[in-house]
PANUVO-533740 format. One line per field, with one value per residue (C-alpha): x, y, z; residue in three letters. Coordinates in nm, 4 decimals, padded with zeros to 6 digits. Layout:
% PANUVO-533740
east = (X, ...)
north = (Y, ...)
up = (Z, ...)
rest = (ala, ...)
***
This chain:
% PANUVO-533740
east = (03.2951, 03.0561, 03.1613, 03.5432, 03.5073, 03.3172, 03.5716, 03.8221, 03.6195, 03.5454, 03.9387, 04.0481, 03.7989, 03.8753, 04.2305, 04.1458, 04.0368, 04.3475, 04.5624, 04.4083, 04.4533, 04.8256, 04.8805, 04.7477, 04.9799, 05.2649, 05.2126, 05.1149, 05.4491, 05.6139, 05.6872, 06.0154, 06.3543, 06.5197, 06.3025, 06.2489, 06.0588, 05.7629, 05.7123, 05.6140, 05.2641, 05.1908, 05.1875, 05.0925, 04.8732, 04.5945, 04.6268, 04.6353, 04.3850, 04.1332, 04.1958, 04.1225, 03.8114, 03.6751, 03.7576, 03.6068, 03.2947, 03.2527, 03.2705, 02.9834, 02.7622, 02.4520, 02.5714, 02.2353, 02.1111, 02.2952, 02.0958, 02.1787, 02.1961)
north = (09.0668, 09.2900, 09.0868, 09.1109, 09.4905, 09.4901, 09.2837, 09.5287, 09.8445, 09.7043, 09.6692, 09.9835, 10.1765, 09.9304, 10.0713, 10.4070, 10.2968, 10.0311, 10.3412, 10.5371, 10.2276, 10.1558, 10.5167, 10.4582, 10.1524, 10.3535, 10.6188, 10.3166, 10.1677, 10.5056, 10.5973, 10.4030, 10.5303, 10.2092, 09.8775, 09.5253, 09.2774, 09.2437, 09.6111, 09.5876, 09.3749, 09.7132, 09.9301, 09.6401, 09.4218, 09.6762, 09.8083, 09.4300, 09.2986, 09.5562, 09.5421, 09.1363, 09.2258, 09.4492, 09.1901, 08.9183, 09.1625, 09.2349, 08.8829, 08.7889, 09.1016, 09.0865, 08.7214, 08.6225, 08.9415, 08.9897, 09.0419, 08.8873, 09.0710)
up = (12.9730, 13.2103, 13.5449, 13.4630, 13.4113, 13.7220, 13.9272, 13.8036, 13.9175, 14.2323, 14.2848, 14.1680, 14.4141, 14.7134, 14.6657, 14.7769, 15.1241, 15.1370, 15.0808, 15.3841, 15.5698, 15.4572, 15.5612, 15.9141, 15.9327, 15.8415, 16.1265, 16.3689, 16.3373, 16.3978, 16.0381, 16.0235, 15.8473, 15.8335, 15.7199, 15.8726, 15.6702, 15.8790, 15.8802, 15.4791, 15.6370, 15.8064, 15.4982, 15.1887, 15.3793, 15.4061, 15.0623, 14.8685, 15.1229, 15.0431, 14.6815, 14.7023, 14.9238, 14.6547, 14.3896, 14.5749, 14.6359, 14.2656, 14.1901, 14.4220, 14.3512, 14.0927, 13.9641, 13.9408, 13.7736, 13.4785, 13.1704, 12.8392, 12.5596)
rest = (met, met, gly, ala, met, arg, val, ile, val, phe, ala, leu, leu, ser, ala, val, pro, gly, ser, ile, leu, ala, leu, phe, gly, tyr, ile, leu, ile, gly, arg, pro, asp, ser, trp, gln, asn, ile, gln, tyr, val, ala, cys, tyr, gly, pro, leu, phe, gly, cys, ile, ala, leu, gly, ala, trp, tyr, gly, ile, lys, val, asn, arg, asp, glu, glu, met, asp, ala)
***
């Protein structure tokens, strides 16, 4: 149970830098008024990429040091 909570917390906390990177991606592609499919990658890629990396890190960190109660 504690491992699942750690993964969720790390994933949610990593959404903050992912949102900032997505904002930079939006600015870098020129703030378009009309969207094409490839432009979604610049905004959603960093956000979901950071969430996935945070979840992966939450799985890897302190796996061997958990205490059984």
